[in-house]
N, C-alpha and C positions, 0 to 999 in steps of 0.2 A: 848407355852413349848418352843418352840426356840427359842424367844426372854430373857426371863430367864434364858439359857445355855446361849447364846452372852453375855448377862450382868455377868456373872459371871466369863467367859473367858477374858472376859476385865479388870475384877481388878487381874486376873491374869497375864494379860498385865504389869499394873500399876507396880507390885510387880518387874518383870521386868524389868522395868525402874526404880526404886529408892522407890519404896514406900512399905511399912512393908511387909511379904507376909501373905498373909487371908489363910487361910483350905483350902483345896480343896475340891468341892464339891465331894460327897459322889459319886453321877450319874456320873463318871467321870472315863475315863480309856485311855491307850497307847498302840497301840500296837507296841513293840519292834521288829525291824528285827529279824528272822527268822535266827537264824544260820545255814549256810550252812553245812552241813557234810559228802555231797556228796563225797571230797575228789579230787572235781573239782572247780577250779574256774572260769570256763565254767560256772555253773552250777548257779554262785551269783543269775543272775535274775531270776531264779528260784525261788527261798527262799524270793527275794524281791518279787516276783509278791506274792507270795501265801499271804506274810504278808499284803501288800496293798491290796490285795483282804477280808480279817478278816476285815479292819481296812473301808472300802467301804460297805460291811454289816452290820460292828456293826455303823459306822454313818446312820442307815434306820431309828435308833430310838429317834424320837426329843427329849425323855427327857433325853438323853445319853450324855455328853460332849465325844468327841474323838478325840482325838490327832490328824495332819496332819500327814504324810508320812514325810517332809523336816523337821520336828522337832522331830519326834522319831526318824527318822533311824540317827541323831546323834550321839544317843547311841548305834550304832551299836559295838559290843565286849569293851564293857565301862567296868570299875574295878568299879563303880560306885554302892552301896549297891541303894536297892529298895526306901529306905526314900530321897535320896540325889536328884535319876532320878524323885519322884513323884514330891519333892518340885520345882526342875526347868520346869516341864511341867506342872504343878501345877493341879495334878490328885489324885483320890484316889488307881489307880488300875493299874497294867501292865499285860498284855498280851504278854507271853514270850515263846519261843522252838526251837527247834530246827527243820530242815528237812535233811530227807538221800533219794537222789532219788535213784536207781540201779535199771539198765533194765527197766522191766514195773513193779516194785513194787515200791511205798512210803512210809517211817515211818513220821509221824509226831508228836510228843513229844509238850505238849503246857503245862502252865502253868498259872492262876490267882494269881495273887500277890496282899496283902493288901500294898501299899505302909507306914502304917501308922508303921507298927512292921513288916516288911517283910515277916508275914506267906499265904503259901499258903492256898487259899480257893478252889481250885479247878485245878486237872490236870489229865490228861490222856495221853495215848502213842496210837499212832493209824497207822496198817499194812494195806495198801491196795493197791488193785492192779490200777498202775497210770490211769488207763481206768476210774476208780471210784472217780477221785479229785476234781469234783462239788459236788458228794455228803459225799463225806471226808469235803467238805470246810464247806457245810452246817451241817454238824453234829457238827463240832468244833464250829461254831457261835451260836448253840442253846444250847449248852452245856454252854459256857460261859453268854451268854443272863440267862440261866437257874438259875446258880451261882448268877446271881446280880437282875433277877427279883422280888424276893419274899418281898426283901424291899427298889426298887431301882424304880423298872421301872413298878409298876402295871396299867396294860390296855395299853402297849405300843402296836406298831404293827411297821413293815418294811413296807416300800415304797417301790417304785419298779424303785430303781436304781441299774443297775449290771454292771462288767465285764466281763460276758460272754459270746461267742457267741450264738445266738438265735438255731443256728443246734446245739449246742452242741458239736462241732469241738474242740479236745481237740489240735487238731496242730492250728489251728487258733488260740485259746486262748495263747499257746506258742509263737506265731509269736506277737502278742499282748504285751505280758511281755516283749518281746525283745525290739519291739521298744519303750514303755516304759520305759525302762531300757535308753537305747540310747538318747533318746530324754532330759531327765534329767540333761546330762554331756554339754549338751549348745555349743559343739563348732562345725566348720561348720562339720567334717569328722563326728563326731557322727549322726549329725541331718540327713545327706546322709543316714548312715545307719539304722537310725529310720525309713528313708521313705523307703527305703526296707524291712524292719519290716513291718511295718503297713501294707504297699500294698500286701504282703504275705499272711495277714491274711484277706483283702479284696476280694481275689483273691479266699484262703479258703473257706469263708461266707461272698457271696458280700452283705446279710442284717445285716452286723456287722457296726450297727452303732459307735459303740466305736471306732471300730478300723476306719472307717473313720473320729472320730471326730479325733482322735491322728492324724490324716495324713494331716488333714485338719491346723492344729497347728502347725506342725512342715513344713509343707511350708510356713505359713506367718512366722514363727519366722526366717526361714533360709534366707526369703527376706530379711526380716526387720532389720536383724544380718547381714548378708553376701554377698549380692548381690544388683547391680545397674541394670540399663538400661534394654534392652530387657530380661535379664536372670530375675531379679526381679519379671517384671509383668508376664511371664511365670508362676512362682512358684504362684506369686498370684493366676492366675487364674486357676492351680491345686488344690489351696487350697480352692477357690469358689466352684470349683466342688466337693470338698469332703466335706465342710460343709452342701452345699443344699443335700447332698446325704443322709448325716448323722440324719440332720432332718428329712428330708422326711423318713425314717427308721424308726426315733424313737423319734417323737415328744416332747415326755414327757422326754426325758433323757436331764440333765443338763447337761453334757459336751459338747452335740452338741450345745447347746446355747452358751456355753459358746466361743466354735470354729468359731462361726459362726461371734459373737461379735467381737471376738479379730479380725478375720481380716477386719469386715466392720470400725474398728476401725485404726489397721496399713495398709490397702492397700487402701481404700475408703475416710480416715478423713470423715467419716457417724458417726458423733456424735450421734444424735438422735436412727441410726440403732441400733448402737453397746448398745446406753443404754437399749434398750428395749430387747436384748439379753440376754444381762445380768442380768437385772428385770426377768426375765423369768425364766432364768437358778436358780438366787438366790432363787424366789416361788418352783421352782420343788424341791431343796435339799437347805432347811434351814439352815443344820449343814455346807453346803460347803464356805468353804474357801474363793477359787477361785473366785466362781462367787461375793463373796462380798467382795474383793478386785478388781476386775477388774468395780467392778459397781463404788466404791468407787470414782476410777481413772477418771470415765467419768465423776464425780460431780465434780472433780479439775477440767477437763477442760473446765466447764460452769463458774469454778470460785465460785461451790459452796462449800471453803475448810470444813467449818466446819462437812459438811455431807462428805465428803472425809475421815475428818478424823478420822470420830465417824464408817464408815464401813471400814476403815482399820484396826481401833482397832480389832472392830468384828472378823476382817479376822485374825490377828494376837493369838485371841484368841483361835482359833481352831488349830493355829500352829506357837506357840509364839516363836519358832525359826527361823522362813523364813527372811534370811539376807534384801533379795531384799525387804520384804516388809518394812522393816523399814526405809530402804533409800526411798521408797515412801514417808511416814510418815515424814522422815526431809524434805522432798521439799515441803511439804502441809502446815507443820509448818514453815516452812522459808518463805512461801510467807505471812503470816501472823505476820512475823516480829515475833514470838515467839519465839527467837534466844536460849535460854539453853535448851527447849523441844526439839529443833530441833537436838541440838548438841547431846546431851543424845540418841535422838533415832538412828545418823548415827552411833554413837559410839558401838552400840551396833550391827548395822550389820560388825562394824570392827571387831570386838571382835568375832564376829560367823563367820568373810568370811575376814578374814585377807588378804589377796592375790588377790582379789576379784575385777575388775576392776570398776571403776566410785563410789567407795564408797566415798574415800579419794578426789577427783572431789566434790564431796556433801559438805562435810567437807569444803571443802577449797571458797566454793561458800557462807557456814555460816561463815567465817573469813572474807570475803571479806564484808560482811552487816556489819561486826563490824566494818571496816576500819582498820583490825586487819595487817598490812601488810606482817608481818614477819610470824604469825600464818598458814596465806592463804598459803604462799610461801612454808612453810615448808608440809604443808595440800597435797600441786600440786605436790612435788615435790616426795610426799609418793605412786603418784598413778601410777599404771604401766604404760611403755612405750607405747602408742599410739595417737589417735587423744582426746580419755577422759583427757588425760595427756597433750596435747596440749593448749587446753581450760583452763584448768585449771592453769597451767601455764601463761596462757594471760590475765586471768582475774586478776589472784593475782599482776601479774607486773603494772596493771592498775592504784594501789592503793599505788604503792611504791614513792619513791622519785626520782630513776632512769629513768628517761621519755624516751632515748633513749633504754633501755632493755624494756620497755614496747611497743614502738613501731616493735622493733626487734621480742619481743612474739606475736603480733598479725601477723606480715609478715610470721612470719612460719608457723603460722595456716593458713593463708590466701592461703603459697603455699604449701604447702603438704595437708591441708583437706578442700579446701574449696567443693570439690563435693559430699563433705559428712555434710559436718558443718558448711551451710548457716546459719540457725537458731541461732546456736553458736555464729557466728564471728558477727552478729547482736546484740549477748548480749554485745561482748566486745567492740562495739563502743557506744553502749547504757552508757555502765562505762566511756565512756570516753565522754560523752552528745555529741555525733556527732550524731546528729536526721536527717540529709539527709541519712549518709552510713549506718544507722540501719533500715531505710524505705528500702532503696533501697536491702539489705540482706535480710530483713524478706518480701517482693516479690517476691525474687529469692526461698527462702525457702518453697513459697508457691507455685512458677511454677514448684518446684523438690518434691513437694509432700513431705516434709522435715517432718520428725515425731515429728518435736520440735514445731511444728507448736500448737501442744495438749497443749503447757506449757504454752501460752499467759497470761492468764487469772490467773497466782499463780506466774507469773516469777520477781524477784522484781525488775529485773532490766529495763526490759520492762514494767513494770507498770507505770514506772516513766513519762512515756509520755500516761496515762491513759486517760488523757482530751483533747490526740490530734487528730486533726478531721481525720488525716491519722491512728491512732490507731481502731478508730471507722469504719471507712469504710475498714479497714484490716477486722476487726471481719464478720461486715456482708457479705463481698467477703466468708471467710470460714466458713459462718453458725455456728458463734459462739455468746453470748451475748455479746452485748457491754459494755466496765466496767461503771460505773454508773447506765444504763438504767435498771436491772437487779435488783436493791435493789431495784430503782423507783419502778420499776413493784410489788414486794414484798408488798411494805410498803402500 
């Protein structure tokens, strides 16, 4: 059943990147962010958390396609009508409403909308004491499912994936919601706030596996994106402790296995260990796009790009407006030299998040592959300032006619970013056909445990050395398949 849902979602993805829109599956729904009517911006996390909890609850039904948070939340305060929203998300139903929290009371209004004609299939208003929040969530979920079940979900049942603390502490749940709110904002300061709230949730309920999972994820991402040296290793150590605690507390919680897989991938470069964790997460929560995305990324690391593309498209079917996933899809397609498809994917990411880092850098890579120097330079110049822009400019300059500019761009990348961009410097040298410097910088990237090593087997610049014994030796050293040997084994 889950495979059928993902196939339908894949068709929705194809629509978003250029195909004729198919009719959305009848058993499909998006939970739009419940409007915060508390009169306080500081309560936004609470209404968002309630919305996300309803997404999680509805996502337990294998026959129901439920759009993920990243996509559905893009329609916060949208003035678009239900038909347009349904078309963009590829769903037949919307759940929308509002939340008002005042003192010890909470009011939730909810409505189930048919996107074909905008008609209301079910609506209700609930006034409850805050202490009854979990019972209220159950009541809303049951009501929505009851409105869908007769014709859409015969015989379906919910699996055991929950955001709730096992001890029932509303304070711990509230801290979790705030942790998730800051984690998704992805700045260094927000990561540190998320750590505070996830830690508070684990202190309030030490058996709260989901809070331990969130704590592990944020420590891993903080280290990968903002730290190096001893502080980075300390962060990874804390991430490991939290992930191990989460899995021990709740072995069947998909989020716990995603957290451990992410840690193994980014901290240890333990590809097989990460794969096992992502496979486990996908098996526990078949509709979880996050698990499928990370599993797809692992296949790309092995050079298995067809499987990576399939899994990434399946993930996008559950969350079709997740910009970063389009960026990875573009990288996999460019690794197969499917450059027109790759360009469509990265332009979709740029459309969704025009100011985000690394998307124009990816577009520059595609144009470099095409040997279109002007287009590559224009894309690089649109990348936000930082080392990703330095990298994009260095690549773009190498295919231009101005050799002094090419040398200067590479020199800038080395002088400014050598401590964090050894792998990217190797790419530039590969584009210059300087094999000695390419492998010297690749060796340094491995010594530094540079996450770029995961790109080796789908990197169009490095793979020009796919028959070089030095690349084979490096792959064996880092635990990756040797180019050509994996294909021979399959044959």
